[in-house]
Residue frames as a rotation matrix with the C-alpha (Angstrom) as fourth column:
UNK 1
-0.218 -0.419 -0.882 64.22
-0.584 0.779 -0.226 -77.08
0.782 0.466 -0.414 57.32
UNK 2
0.690 0.625 -0.365 62.97
-0.090 0.575 0.813 -79.97
0.718 -0.529 0.453 59.32
UNK 3
0.291 -0.631 -0.719 64.75
0.880 0.471 -0.057 -79.98
0.375 -0.617 0.692 62.66
UNK 4
-0.563 -0.345 0.751 65.18
0.126 -0.934 -0.334 -76.16
0.817 -0.093 0.570 62.96
UNK 5
0.345 0.769 -0.539 64.00
0.829 0.020 0.560 -75.00
0.441 -0.639 -0.630 66.27
UNK 6
-0.317 -0.296 0.901 63.87
-0.182 -0.914 -0.364 -71.95
0.931 -0.279 0.236 68.45
UNK 7
-0.135 0.242 -0.961 63.83
0.915 0.403 -0.027 -71.96
0.381 -0.883 -0.276 72.33
UNK 8
-0.049 0.229 0.972 62.24
-0.046 -0.973 0.227 -69.30
0.998 -0.034 0.058 74.18
UNK 9
-0.473 -0.134 -0.871 62.93
0.826 0.278 -0.491 -68.66
0.308 -0.951 -0.021 77.91
UNK 10
0.009 0.653 0.757 60.23
0.028 -0.757 0.653 -66.58
1.000 0.016 -0.025 79.61
UNK 11
-0.941 -0.284 0.183 60.10
-0.135 -0.180 -0.974 -65.06
0.310 -0.942 0.131 83.02
UNK 12
-0.091 0.958 -0.270 56.96
0.217 0.284 0.934 -66.43
0.972 0.027 -0.234 84.74
UNK 13
0.651 0.374 0.661 57.17
-0.407 -0.564 0.719 -64.50
0.641 -0.737 -0.215 87.94
UNK 14
0.497 -0.546 0.674 58.92
-0.746 0.129 0.654 -66.56
-0.444 -0.828 -0.343 90.63
UNK 15
0.047 -0.612 0.790 60.42
0.287 0.765 0.576 -69.06
-0.957 0.200 0.212 87.99
UNK 16
-0.480 -0.261 -0.837 61.30
-0.748 -0.377 0.547 -69.38
-0.458 0.889 -0.015 84.35
UNK 17
0.386 0.582 0.716 59.57
-0.030 0.784 -0.620 -71.38
-0.922 0.217 0.320 81.59
UNK 18
-0.714 -0.634 -0.298 61.24
-0.377 -0.012 0.926 -72.78
-0.590 0.774 -0.230 78.36
UNK 19
0.566 0.795 0.216 59.17
-0.128 0.345 -0.930 -73.28
-0.814 0.499 0.297 75.29
UNK 20
-0.668 -0.692 0.274 60.31
0.075 0.303 0.950 -74.80
-0.741 0.655 -0.150 71.84
UNK 21
0.607 0.735 -0.303 58.95
-0.466 0.021 -0.885 -74.25
-0.644 0.678 0.355 68.43
UNK 22
-0.465 -0.758 0.457 60.25
-0.101 0.559 0.823 -76.88
-0.880 0.337 -0.336 66.02
UNK 23
-0.188 0.246 -0.951 60.09
-0.981 -0.086 0.172 -77.21
-0.040 0.965 0.257 62.24
UNK 24
-0.025 0.201 0.979 58.17
-0.580 0.795 -0.178 -80.61
-0.814 -0.572 0.097 62.38
UNK 25
0.700 0.268 0.662 58.13
0.348 0.681 -0.644 -81.57
-0.624 0.681 0.383 58.61
UNK 26
-0.339 -0.746 0.573 60.39
0.841 0.033 0.541 -81.42
-0.423 0.665 0.615 55.67
UNK 27
-0.355 0.153 0.922 60.28
0.757 -0.532 0.380 -77.99
0.549 0.833 0.073 53.94
UNK 28
0.798 0.600 -0.063 59.11
0.482 -0.572 0.663 -76.06
0.362 -0.559 -0.746 57.05
UNK 29
-0.352 -0.896 0.272 61.09
0.462 -0.419 -0.782 -73.29
0.814 -0.149 0.562 58.80
UNK 30
0.328 0.409 -0.852 60.89
0.931 -0.295 0.217 -71.30
-0.163 -0.864 -0.477 62.03
UNK 31
-0.260 -0.284 0.923 60.75
0.493 -0.861 -0.126 -67.57
0.830 0.422 0.364 61.69
UNK 32
-0.079 0.157 -0.984 61.00
0.939 -0.319 -0.126 -64.95
-0.334 -0.934 -0.122 64.63
UNK 33
-0.336 -0.017 0.942 59.93
0.339 -0.935 0.104 -61.35
0.879 0.354 0.320 64.72
UNK 34
-0.451 0.142 -0.881 59.51
0.833 -0.287 -0.473 -58.71
-0.320 -0.947 0.011 67.24
UNK 35
-0.515 0.419 0.747 56.68
0.312 -0.721 0.619 -56.18
0.798 0.552 0.241 66.73
UNK 36
0.066 0.672 0.738 55.08
-0.425 -0.650 0.630 -53.69
0.903 -0.356 0.242 69.06
UNK 37
-0.385 -0.219 0.896 56.48
-0.923 0.092 -0.374 -55.37
0.000 -0.971 -0.238 72.32
UNK 38
0.688 0.449 0.570 55.46
-0.452 0.880 -0.148 -58.96
-0.568 -0.156 0.808 71.24
UNK 39
-0.587 -0.809 -0.036 57.91
-0.694 0.479 0.537 -61.70
-0.418 0.340 -0.843 70.32
UNK 40
0.630 0.777 -0.014 56.38
-0.634 0.504 -0.587 -64.01
-0.449 0.378 0.810 67.69
UNK 41
-0.635 -0.768 0.089 57.83
-0.588 0.554 0.589 -67.27
-0.501 0.322 -0.803 66.65
UNK 42
0.397 0.910 -0.119 56.11
-0.753 0.248 -0.610 -69.06
-0.526 0.332 0.783 63.84
UNK 43
-0.490 -0.455 0.744 56.52
0.155 0.794 0.588 -72.41
-0.858 0.403 -0.319 61.91
UNK 44
0.146 0.409 -0.901 56.09
-0.697 -0.604 -0.387 -71.62
-0.702 0.684 0.197 58.22
UNK 45
0.543 0.091 0.835 55.65
0.389 0.853 -0.346 -73.81
-0.744 0.513 0.428 55.14
UNK 46
-0.472 -0.715 0.516 57.46
0.784 -0.073 0.616 -73.38
-0.403 0.695 0.596 51.81
UNK 47
-0.138 0.551 0.823 54.62
0.820 -0.402 0.407 -71.41
0.555 0.731 -0.397 50.39
UNK 48
-0.782 -0.182 0.596 54.58
-0.080 -0.919 -0.386 -69.05
0.618 -0.350 0.704 53.41
UNK 49
0.330 0.944 0.023 51.57
-0.190 0.042 0.981 -70.32
0.925 -0.328 0.193 55.21
UNK 50
-0.404 -0.402 0.822 51.73
-0.830 -0.216 -0.514 -70.16
0.384 -0.890 -0.247 58.93
UNK 51
-0.297 0.360 -0.884 51.22
0.140 0.933 0.332 -73.57
0.944 -0.025 -0.328 60.62
UNK 52
0.596 0.499 -0.629 51.34
0.738 -0.031 0.675 -72.39
0.317 -0.866 -0.387 64.29
UNK 53
-0.022 -0.516 0.856 52.58
-0.023 -0.856 -0.517 -69.36
0.999 -0.031 0.007 66.15
UNK 54
0.233 0.012 -0.972 53.75
0.966 0.117 0.232 -68.74
0.117 -0.993 0.015 69.68
UNK 55
0.176 -0.047 0.983 53.54
0.105 -0.992 -0.066 -65.12
0.979 0.115 -0.170 71.07
UNK 56
0.164 -0.235 -0.958 55.13
0.981 0.139 0.134 -63.71
0.102 -0.962 0.254 74.16
UNK 57
0.987 0.145 -0.066 55.33
0.156 -0.962 0.223 -60.27
-0.032 -0.230 -0.973 75.74
UNK 58
0.393 -0.916 0.081 58.87
0.195 -0.003 -0.981 -58.96
0.898 0.402 0.177 74.78
UNK 59
0.058 -0.419 0.906 59.39
-0.810 -0.551 -0.203 -57.66
0.584 -0.722 -0.372 78.40
UNK 60
0.679 0.182 0.711 59.01
-0.622 0.658 0.426 -61.22
-0.390 -0.731 0.559 79.78
UNK 61
0.921 -0.358 -0.151 61.45
0.190 0.754 -0.629 -62.89
0.339 0.551 0.762 77.27
UNK 62
0.699 -0.711 0.070 64.70
-0.293 -0.196 0.936 -63.63
-0.652 -0.675 -0.346 78.84
UNK 63
-0.507 -0.855 0.111 66.35
-0.313 0.303 0.900 -65.59
-0.803 0.422 -0.422 76.01
UNK 64
0.755 0.642 -0.136 65.60
-0.381 0.261 -0.887 -66.41
-0.534 0.721 0.442 72.41
UNK 65
-0.311 -0.934 0.177 67.93
-0.509 0.321 0.799 -69.06
-0.803 0.159 -0.575 71.08
UNK 66
0.730 0.452 -0.513 67.70
-0.671 0.330 -0.664 -70.15
-0.130 0.829 0.544 67.37
UNK 67
-0.133 -0.715 0.687 69.20
-0.467 0.656 0.593 -73.57
-0.874 -0.242 -0.421 66.79
UNK 68
0.421 0.372 -0.827 69.38
-0.905 0.111 -0.411 -74.51
-0.061 0.922 0.383 63.09
UNK 69
0.796 -0.139 0.589 69.88
0.051 0.985 0.163 -78.06
-0.603 -0.100 0.791 62.13
UNK 70
-0.109 -0.952 -0.284 73.25
-0.306 -0.240 0.921 -78.63
-0.946 0.187 -0.265 60.56
UNK 71
0.698 0.442 -0.564 73.13
-0.585 -0.104 -0.805 -78.53
-0.414 0.891 0.186 56.82
UNK 72
0.369 -0.477 0.798 74.63
0.325 0.870 0.371 -81.54
-0.871 0.123 0.476 54.86
UNK 73
0.835 0.162 0.526 74.99
0.543 -0.086 -0.835 -79.56
-0.090 0.983 -0.160 51.53
UNK 74
-0.174 -0.976 0.134 78.14
0.962 -0.198 -0.187 -77.71
0.209 0.096 0.973 52.50
UNK 75
0.475 0.496 0.727 76.30
0.286 -0.868 0.405 -74.54
0.832 0.016 -0.554 53.42
UNK 76
-0.650 -0.740 -0.170 78.32
0.528 -0.281 -0.801 -72.33
0.546 -0.611 0.574 55.79
UNK 77
0.291 0.856 -0.428 76.11
0.952 -0.214 0.220 -70.85
0.096 -0.471 -0.877 58.55
UNK 78
0.584 -0.036 0.811 76.05
0.188 -0.966 -0.178 -67.11
0.790 0.257 -0.557 58.84
UNK 79
0.707 -0.358 0.610 78.83
-0.696 -0.506 0.509 -65.63
0.126 -0.784 -0.607 61.09
UNK 80
0.687 -0.516 0.512 81.13
0.093 0.761 0.641 -68.67
-0.721 -0.393 0.571 60.77
UNK 81
0.073 -0.741 -0.668 84.53
-0.855 -0.391 0.341 -68.68
-0.514 0.546 -0.662 59.08
UNK 82
0.868 0.339 -0.363 84.51
-0.493 0.682 -0.540 -71.11
0.065 0.648 0.759 56.09
UNK 83
0.142 -0.909 -0.391 88.19
-0.571 0.248 -0.783 -71.83
0.809 0.335 -0.484 56.67
UNK 84
-0.484 -0.404 0.776 87.77
-0.874 0.265 -0.408 -73.53
-0.041 -0.876 -0.481 60.10
């Protein structure tokens, strides 16, 4: 969904660097995967086509923060209690 984003904090030797991958248009989403020591964050269309991808060595990634945009349709995010 437009506005979904993932922040990646990477160890760059003497400092850290922060990168963001954002779903830039309506209908796009951000997906993350970890394969063979590589963290891959991709912006994907509704049909599954990859628009852009960011790849990082898993040993260098310090934090991977997924920040979904708040849904207005009453959907409860995973892990939250619907009674609160």
